[in-house]
C-alpha positions in Angstrom: 101.6 107.7 72.4 101.4 105.9 75.6 104.8 104.2 76.9 103.7 101.4 79.0 106.1 98.1 80.0 105.6 96.6 76.8 106.6 99.0 74.7 109.7 100.6 76.8 111.2 96.9 76.6 110.6 97.0 72.6 112.4 100.2 72.7 115.1 99.2 75.3 115.9 96.0 73.0 116.4 98.6 70.2 119.0 101.2 72.3 120.9 98.0 73.4 120.9 97.3 69.6 121.6 101.0 68.3 123.2 102.8 71.0 124.9 100.3 73.5 129.0 101.2 73.9 128.6 104.5 71.9 130.1 108.0 73.2 128.1 110.6 74.0 129.2 113.2 71.8 126.9 116.3 73.0 123.8 116.7 75.4 121.0 119.2 74.4 118.3 121.0 76.1 115.6 121.1 73.0 113.3 122.0 74.9 112.4 123.3 79.0 110.9 119.4 79.2 113.3 117.7 77.1 117.0 116.7 76.3 118.7 115.4 73.6 122.2 113.8 73.0 124.2 112.8 70.1 125.6 109.3 70.4 128.6 107.8 68.1 128.0 104.5 67.8 128.9 101.5 65.5 130.2 104.5 63.0 127.0 106.3 63.0 125.5 109.1 65.0 122.2 108.4 66.5 119.9 111.0 68.4 118.4 110.4 71.8 115.4 111.9 73.5 114.6 111.9 76.5 111.3 113.8 77.2 110.3 114.3 80.6 106.8 116.2 80.3 104.7 115.5 82.9 102.1 112.7 81.3 104.1 111.9 78.1 107.4 110.7 79.5 109.3 108.7 76.4 112.7 108.3 75.7 113.6 107.2 71.9 115.8 107.8 68.9 115.0 110.6 66.8 116.1 110.1 62.5 117.5 114.0 62.2 119.4 115.9 64.5 118.1 117.5 67.7 118.3 121.5 67.7 118.8 123.9 71.0 115.1 124.7 71.6 115.9 126.8 74.8 119.0 129.1 76.2 118.1 128.4 79.7 120.3 126.2 81.5 118.7 124.3 83.9 120.5 122.5 86.6 119.8 119.2 85.2 121.2 120.1 82.3 124.3 121.2 83.5 124.9 118.5 85.3 124.4 115.9 82.7 126.8 118.1 80.2 129.4 118.0 82.7 129.1 114.4 83.5 127.7 113.1 80.6 129.4 114.6 77.8 132.4 112.1 76.2 131.6 109.1 78.1 130.5 105.9 76.6 126.8 104.5 77.5 128.3 101.5 79.0 124.6 99.5 79.8 120.8 100.0 78.9 118.8 98.2 81.1 115.0 97.5 82.5 115.6 95.9 85.6 112.2 95.0 85.9 110.0 93.8 82.6 106.3 95.6 85.1 107.9 98.5 85.5 108.3 102.1 83.1 112.0 102.3 84.4 114.9 102.4 82.1 118.3 102.5 83.1 121.1 104.5 81.5 124.6 103.1 83.0 128.0 105.7 81.7 
């Protein structure tokens, strides 16, 4: 699926309604190009996938629990686990509606 600015605006609205002000319970490497987060918000667990594949980057909620897929720990994963795990996802923002950029403020 192609993620254009309009699609990202819809995903941003869904993420705001679902996981904004939620606490990050767990951060894990799903595969070599994807990071998953378990976020507890509104008395439910939600699973956020951040995929960074070249040509297929995306962010979306998953319906089921994410599983760790690789044992290799990348520097990005270690930083996310250190600073993001246990924090609150305070704000989700798309600064410019014509760009494919989303900001997650913890």
